[in-house]
N, C-alpha and C positions, 0 to 999 in steps of 0.2 A: 245873429240877433241875439242878444243878451236876453237869459232867460228872468223873469220876475222873482225877486226875492221873496221867501218864506222863512220867518222866524218858527223855530220848533223849540219847545221849552218842556221837558220830559222831567219824570223823577218818581218816587215812588211816594204813597199813602202821606201824608200830614208832612211833607217835606217844604210847603211854603211856594210851590209853583204857581198856584193862583194868583197869589198876590203879587209875585214877580211879574206874572204876566200883564197883569193890569198895570202896575207901576210901568213897565216897558211900553205899554200902548200909550200911555199918556205922554211920554217922552219922544215917540216916534210915530206920532200920528196912525196908531196900528187900531185895530179890531180882532177879536179873540174867537177863535174856533176851538171848541172842546173837543177833547180826545179822549173822552172817559165813557166806557160802554154801559155805565149805570146811570150816569147824569143825563142820559137821553131820555129817561123814563117820567113822566109826569107823576106828581103826587108822591115820588120818593125823594123828598127832600133832605131829610136829616140823615137817614140812613146812608144816602150817597154824598153826605157832606159837599150839598149844592152850594154855589156860591149865590149869596144874596144879592138882590138889586142894591143894597147899601154898600157892599163891598166891590161890586162891579165899577163904581164911581163914575158912573157915567158912559163908561165903556161897552160898547156893542159886543154882546156875546150870541154864537151860532151854536148850533147842535146842543143844545140844552134842554130839557123839560117839553118835548114835542110828540114822544113816542106813547102810547097807553101800555101800560105794564102788560096788557094781555095780548099784545101784538108781538109775534116773533121778528125780532131786528138782526139783521146779518151785518158783517163786516163788508160785503158787498155793496149793500145799501148804503152803509155810512160813508165808504168812499164816493161813491155817486155824489151824493148829499155834500158832502165836505168839498169835492172839486167845484160844485157850483157855488158855494159860499166863498171859496178861494177867488175864484172869477167876480164874484159881486164886490169884494173889497178892493181888489185891484182896479177894478172900473170906477171905482170911488177915489182912485188916488191916494189909497190907504195901504198901511202894510200889514198883512196878514199875520196873526201869531196862532200856530197851533200849541195848545197847552192841555196835557194830560198823562195819565200813566198806564193808558191801555195799550201794550205794546204791539199788539196786532194792528188797532186803528192806525197807530202812527207809521208802521212798517207799509201797512197798505198804500199809504201816501207818498212816503220819501224813497220808496222801491219802486212803486209804480205796480203792486203786486195786483193782479186781476183774478180775483176770485168768482167762481163759478156759483151760481145760484143753484143750490143741490136742495131738493125735496129730502126731508128728514125721514128716514127708516124708523119709526117710532117703534117697531116691533125689537129691531136688534138695539136700538137706545136702550129700551126695558129691558132687554137682556141682559146687556153689560151693567146697568143700575142694579139688576138682581145678584150677578156675580158679584159686584162691591160691597151688596149688603150680606151676602151668604158666606163668600169665602174673603173678602176683606180687597181694601183698594190695591194694596199691594200685588194681588193676583192680576188685576188690569194692568197695572204699572211694568209687571213682566212681559205680559202678552204685548203690549205696545214696544217695550223694549225690542223683543226679538223681530218686530217688524221694522221698526225704524231707531236703531240707536241713537243716530246722529239727531235726530227730533228732542229723542227724550232726556239728552244730555242737559236741554234748556227747560224743563218740564219738573216742577217739583211732584215728589211722590203724594203729596196730599191735594194736589190740582186735578181734581175728578174730572171736571169739565173739559181741560186740555188732554187729558189722557185719554178719556173716550173720544175725543174728537179726533186724534191720531189713529185709534183702531175704525172710525165711522169713514174716513177717507180711504183708507186702504178696501175696505169692507164695499164701498159703493164704487171706488174707480179700477180697484187694483194696483194702484200707483201709492207709494208713500207718502208722507205729508213732505218730506225733505226734497222730493223728485216733483211735486205739484209747485211747491215754493219756488224752485229754479226755472221749471217752464214758465212759470207765471210772471216771471221778472225781466222779460225780453223787452218789453216795451220801454222806450225811453221817457223819462218823467219830464213834465213839463214847466216844472219850477226849480228853483237854486234855493234847494233846502238849507237852511243854517240851523244845525242841532245843537242844543245845549242841555246839558243832562245834570240835575242838580245829585251832588255827591253828600253824605251828611253822615257822621260818626253813629254806627249802628245804636249804641246807647241810647245818644241824644233822640234819634230817631224813632226808636221805640218807646221812649218816656213821652213823646208826642203823639206816639198812636193810642197809647194807654190814655193820656187825657182826654183825646178825642172823643173815644168811645164813652168815656164818662160824662162829656157834655153831651154827647147822642142821648144816653138815658136820662138825663136831668132835662133835656130839651123836648122829650116826648116820643123816643124812638119807639118805643111797646106799643103805644096809642096810634102812631102810625102806620107801623106793620098790621096792626090789627084792621085799620080802616082801610088799607088797602087792600087786605084779603077779603073783607064783607063787599068792597066795592066792586073788583074785578074775577073772582074766582078762580080766574086762570091765569098762569105765568109761564109762557113757554120759554123766555129766556132772563126775564126780569129780575127774578128772585136769587139766581146763582151767585148773584153778588153779595147777597145776605145768608146764602146757604140755608135758604127756608124751603 
């Protein structure tokens, strides 16, 4: 039996993937599932470049604007909810289109990765954040590289969130992230994923990103952040995208 086809459009920030997904959906009777780890949050509209109702052009979008910033949200939760959305779209006789720039979210679907829901060791995480503040992020990067050099090949030296995640996995399970990923990909995927990645000249992309940041400021990003801080008080994962 043939597996249902699911289209995936991925690419970096400001590469135009959202507009591309909408135009494709209009042509092939599709609906869109977001794979953006920050656009899931309510009230974080400007800073996450959340697509507007106008730009959706009547195309149904899923996995956007449904989690309060005060709630911790994991890739495991995303995978479960996104697969429910896939089934819902297919049941309607439409074509699902996954669109986003969060690689971990996309990989959880196309590779069938099963992530275990793990309780966060806040004491250990605070210790790592303390090391980053007192000794520099390079110290954590070196620690993680000693533990899992393969995983660190794909992680920027400035990506504190992902560096810490490599260390947390090893601390919690005694296994490297690379080992865990291999073990979690044993299940066969339910869908036939067709993946399209947007590639753009770096200078053009950086110019588009710079213009987007200017537009965010002009559109009230600072006031939005102030409002979110006043309303929610705590942000287990939501503010990581804005480095606040």
